[in-house]
NUMAR-697412 format. One record per residue (C-alpha): residue in one letter; x, y, z. Coordinates in pm, whole numbers. Layout:
residues N
PT  aa      c1      c2      c3
PT   A       X       Y       Z
...
***
This chain:
residues 318
PT  aa      c1      c2      c3
PT   M    2247    3810   -3184
PT   M    2217    3761   -2808
PT   K    1842    3706   -2834
PT   A    1886    3449   -3111
PT   K    2155    3276   -2908
PT   N    1935    3269   -2598
PT   K    1644    3129   -2798
PT   S    1869    2857   -2941
PT   I    1988    2764   -2591
PT   E    1629    2756   -2463
PT   L    1524    2539   -2758
PT   L    1809    2295   -2700
PT   W    1731    2282   -2329
PT   S    1362    2218   -2403
PT   I    1450    1935   -2642
PT   F    1688    1782   -2387
PT   R    1424    1811   -2113
PT   Y    1156    1642   -2324
PT   I    1394    1361   -2426
PT   L    1486    1307   -2061
PT   I    1122    1302   -1949
PT   I    1020    1064   -2227
PT   G    1313     834   -2146
PT   I    1234     822   -1774
PT   S     863     772   -1846
PT   F     940     484   -2082
PT   V    1159     313   -1820
PT   I     876     341   -1566
PT   I     591     243   -1800
PT   Y     775     -30   -1994
PT   P     715    -313   -1739
PT   L     343    -228   -1733
PT   L     325    -231   -2113
PT   Q     501    -566   -2117
PT   Q     251    -709   -1867
PT   I     -39    -586   -2079
PT   S     120    -741   -2388
PT   V     147   -1078   -2212
PT   A    -212   -1056   -2084
PT   I    -358   -1026   -2434
PT   K    -121   -1271   -2606
PT   D    -257   -1602   -2736
PT   K     -88   -1936   -2669
PT   A     -10   -1962   -3040
PT   D     224   -1662   -3008
PT   I     438   -1805   -2728
PT   Y     700   -1962   -2956
PT   N     680   -1708   -3237
PT   P    1023   -1537   -3239
PT   T     899   -1249   -3454
PT   I     664   -1123   -3182
PT   Y     805    -878   -2930
PT   M     540    -652   -2774
PT   I     239    -656   -3004
PT   P      89   -1007   -3038
PT   V     -45   -1142   -3365
PT   H    -342   -1318   -3205
PT   F    -529   -1116   -2943
PT   T    -721   -1295   -2668
PT   T    -866   -1244   -2321
PT   E    -817   -1609   -2229
PT   N    -518   -1533   -2008
PT   I    -723   -1286   -1806
PT   R   -1003   -1540   -1765
PT   L    -762   -1812   -1652
PT   A    -584   -1581   -1409
PT   M    -916   -1473   -1260
PT   S   -1018   -1836   -1219
PT   V    -692   -1930   -1045
PT   L    -710   -1627    -815
PT   N   -1087   -1636    -761
PT   Y   -1037   -1271    -839
PT   W   -1355   -1081    -749
PT   P   -1409   -1233    -399
PT   L   -1036   -1194    -337
PT   L   -1040    -829    -444
PT   K   -1349    -755    -234
PT   N   -1196    -912      77
PT   T    -864    -735      23
PT   L   -1021    -392     -30
PT   L   -1236    -433     283
PT   F    -932    -520     493
PT   V    -710    -250     344
PT   C    -974      23     376
PT   S   -1035     -70     741
PT   T    -668     -53     836
PT   T    -619     266     632
PT   V    -898     452     813
PT   L    -780     336    1156
PT   Q    -420     423    1080
PT   A    -499     767     940
PT   V    -706     867    1245
PT   S    -468     724    1506
PT   C    -157     872    1343
PT   A    -330    1209    1309
PT   L    -406    1204    1683
PT   A     -48    1110    1765
PT   G      94    1375    1534
PT   Y    -138    1638    1680
PT   G     -28    1545    2032
PT   F     342    1574    1947
PT   A     291    1903    1764
PT   R      59    2096    1997
PT   F      96    1955    2349
PT   T     387    1985    2589
PT   F     442    1693    2826
PT   P     740    1526    2996
PT   G     938    1302    2765
PT   R     780    1435    2445
PT   N    1110    1464    2259
PT   I    1222    1120    2373
PT   L     896     962    2260
PT   F     913    1136    1925
PT   T    1271    1012    1883
PT   L    1141     659    1938
PT   V     876     724    1673
PT   I    1147     826    1426
PT   L    1342     512    1517
PT   T    1046     301    1404
PT   I    1108     441    1054
PT   L    1478     353    1064
PT   I    1463       9    1227
PT   P    1399    -275     976
PT   S    1070    -456    1030
PT   S    1245    -792    1026
PT   T    1414    -715    1359
PT   L    1072    -699    1526
PT   M     934   -1007    1355
PT   V     986   -1259    1637
PT   P     858   -1045    1929
PT   M     552    -934    1731
PT   Y     476   -1291    1629
PT   L     501   -1413    1989
PT   H     300   -1117    2116
PT   F       0   -1190    1896
PT   R      28   -1565    1931
PT   N     -43   -1520    2303
PT   F    -212   -1181    2306
PT   D    -288   -1063    2657
PT   V    -337    -702    2773
PT   L    -213    -644    3128
PT   G    -269   -1010    3208
PT   M    -649    -974    3191
PT   V    -700   -1287    2980
PT   N    -490   -1495    3217
PT   L    -669   -1347    3517
PT   F   -1024   -1425    3402
PT   T    -975   -1738    3191
PT   G    -655   -1893    3322
PT   K    -513   -1911    2968
PT   E    -179   -1768    2861
PT   G    -343   -1546    2601
PT   I    -547   -1534    2283
PT   N    -400   -1663    1957
PT   M    -471   -1391    1702
PT   L    -260   -1534    1423
PT   N    -434   -1599    1089
PT   T    -690   -1332    1173
PT   Y    -712    -966    1079
PT   W    -692    -850    1441
PT   P    -312    -798    1462
PT   S    -317    -551    1173
PT   L    -635    -381    1292
PT   I    -504    -343    1648
PT   T    -166    -205    1544
PT   A    -332      33    1296
PT   A    -576     161    1560
PT   L    -288     224    1804
PT   A     -70     413    1552
PT   N     179     127    1544
PT   G      97     -26    1208
PT   L     284     -42     880
PT   K     488     282     827
PT   S     302     455    1112
PT   G     616     641    1220
PT   L     629     819     884
PT   Y     259     911     902
PT   I     297    1053    1254
PT   Y     588    1261    1132
PT   I     386    1397     838
PT   F      96    1500    1062
PT   R     328    1651    1323
PT   Q     500    1866    1063
PT   F     167    1991     933
PT   F       9    2066    1271
PT   R     323    2250    1386
PT   G     272    2495    1101
PT   M     -87    2582    1194
PT   P    -138    2909    1390
PT   A    -190    2876    1765
PT   E    -469    3136    1755
PT   I    -706    2871    1616
PT   E    -673    2657    1928
PT   E    -689    2960    2157
PT   A   -1017    3068    2000
PT   A   -1155    2714    2038
PT   L   -1045    2705    2403
PT   I   -1223    3034    2472
PT   D   -1539    2885    2319
PT   G   -1513    2595    2562
PT   A   -1380    2327    2327
PT   G   -1153    2060    2474
PT   G    -859    1887    2311
PT   F   -1057    1617    2130
PT   R   -1330    1854    2014
PT   T   -1070    2099    1884
PT   F    -895    1820    1701
PT   F   -1201    1670    1531
PT   T   -1395    1989    1455
PT   I   -1118    2238    1377
PT   M    -779    2077    1319
PT   M    -883    1776    1111
PT   P   -1098    1972     862
PT   N    -790    2189     798
PT   A    -561    1887     767
PT   I    -702    1757     439
PT   P    -365    1771     253
PT   P    -172    1546     496
PT   L    -480    1329     540
PT   I    -492    1260     164
PT   T    -118    1190     156
PT   V    -126     951     451
PT   T    -443     778     332
PT   L    -300     707     -12
PT   F      36     594     126
PT   A    -132     370     383
PT   F    -369     220     127
PT   V     -99     139    -129
PT   W     155       4     119
PT   Q    -101    -205     303
PT   Y    -236    -341     -25
PT   N     114    -441    -138
PT   D     241    -560     199
PT   T     365    -917     210
PT   F     578    -903     527
PT   Y     309    -849     790
PT   S      48   -1032     586
PT   S     258   -1347     571
PT   L     362   -1305     935
PT   F      15   -1263    1086
PT   M    -223   -1387     815
PT   S     -44   -1656     614
PT   Q    -372   -1841     556
PT   S    -589   -1536     487
PT   N    -755   -1450     158
PT   L    -555   -1139      67
PT   M    -420   -1026    -268
PT   A     -54   -1001    -161
PT   I     -54   -1356     -21
PT   K    -232   -1503    -323
PT   I       7   -1337    -566
PT   A     304   -1478    -373
PT   S     162   -1828    -413
PT   L      29   -1773    -767
PT   P     295   -1982    -952
PT   A     220   -2288    -736
PT   D    -156   -2231    -760
PT   A    -135   -2197   -1138
PT   N      50   -2528   -1172
PT   Q    -206   -2694    -945
PT   Y    -533   -2558   -1085
PT   L    -463   -2491   -1453
PT   P    -483   -2860   -1561
PT   G    -834   -2884   -1419
PT   I    -940   -2550   -1567
PT   L    -803   -2644   -1910
PT   G    -970   -2987   -1891
PT   V    -658   -3204   -1897
PT   G    -731   -3361   -1559
PT   A    -614   -3208   -1234
PT   G    -507   -3544   -1096
PT   S    -323   -3666   -1406
PT   N      51   -3650   -1476
PT   V      -4   -3409   -1765
PT   K     175   -3081   -1703
PT   V      78   -2744   -1843
PT   D     328   -2563   -2065
PT   P     561   -2366   -1830
PT   N     549   -2068   -2065
PT   L     170   -2064   -2040
PT   V     196   -2078   -1661
PT   S     436   -1785   -1675
PT   M     186   -1590   -1887
PT   I     -92   -1660   -1637
PT   V     131   -1550   -1349
PT   D     219   -1224   -1527
PT   T    -149   -1165   -1603
PT   G    -239   -1229   -1240
PT   I      18    -972   -1128
PT   L    -133    -723   -1373
PT   L    -480    -789   -1230
PT   A    -342    -738    -879
PT   I    -197    -394    -954
PT   A    -491    -286   -1174
PT   P    -694    -136    -880
PT   L    -393      75    -778
PT   V    -340     199   -1134
PT   V    -708     290   -1167
PT   M    -702     465    -829
PT   Y    -393     664    -927
PT   L    -559     784   -1248
PT   F    -838     943   -1042
PT   V    -647    1076    -740
PT   Q    -301    1166    -874
PT   R    -386    1538    -895
PT   F    -506    1546    -534
PT   F    -205    1344    -424
PT   V      47    1581    -585
PT   E    -130    1886    -440
PT   S    -147    1733     -93
PT   V     224    1642     -92
PT   E     310    2001    -190
PT   R      98    2141      95
PT   T     187    1906     379
PT   G     519    2066     460
PT   V     693    1730     488
PT   V    1031    1881     408
PT   G     997    2135     689
***
């Protein structure tokens, strides 16, 4: 009787667990399914009240129009180049900073690490004005003013602000990445460094030849986080690069761009007073958003196993 009762309880618990997982998965996947439904829906189905998710007339016209409005492939190429550059710089610089906090003892180490943690807690909007002014008149130690007589270099609407902050471990979410690396390096045995020191390796050589090859789990975690957050970032992109050709900026202005360019693309005259159906514009905007997140979805399909394993092995919770 007890065995039968236990099996019944286990069966009920399994059913409840599967229902819960399916429900949560549906809530997460539903917006993506809705975007896909809109992307393949024909204009003839817009005002058909019987259509909910599966359209009657399938088409790829929305995808073509959204790509035309976004100038998709050059935009994607430019965005991936920028995001990959900042990701690599940020991963290396944050790994160096995390290694320094974890393995070296120096005056003020705890205070500096506290300031690093504060960068995670302080909202980015509070630093918006000083960062904007800093890169509008960028000058290191007054060298530009000394040699040229100018107040500084205007780096706004260029990629340099993001590249510089990423290279100096001060970029988007860098405080979190430094913390992840610090936690991992603290857990590595000190004998590894002692053996390297006996062999004549210095701090940098030990880091690049011994510590980094063993830090693959946190490196994967930080790289994926940095890539996704930089790809989706609109705050710093609009602050430093409001006129740049980046995916996040183009998606933010997609509704206005669709209203401006769709009449010409559809052949109704870009300069005429004829307006495109607002529901069609909404479909193009939704399709453009789907195209914007498509690279991230494809990347996740290939790296999700490595990501889960790396998060489990980084020791973030320690």
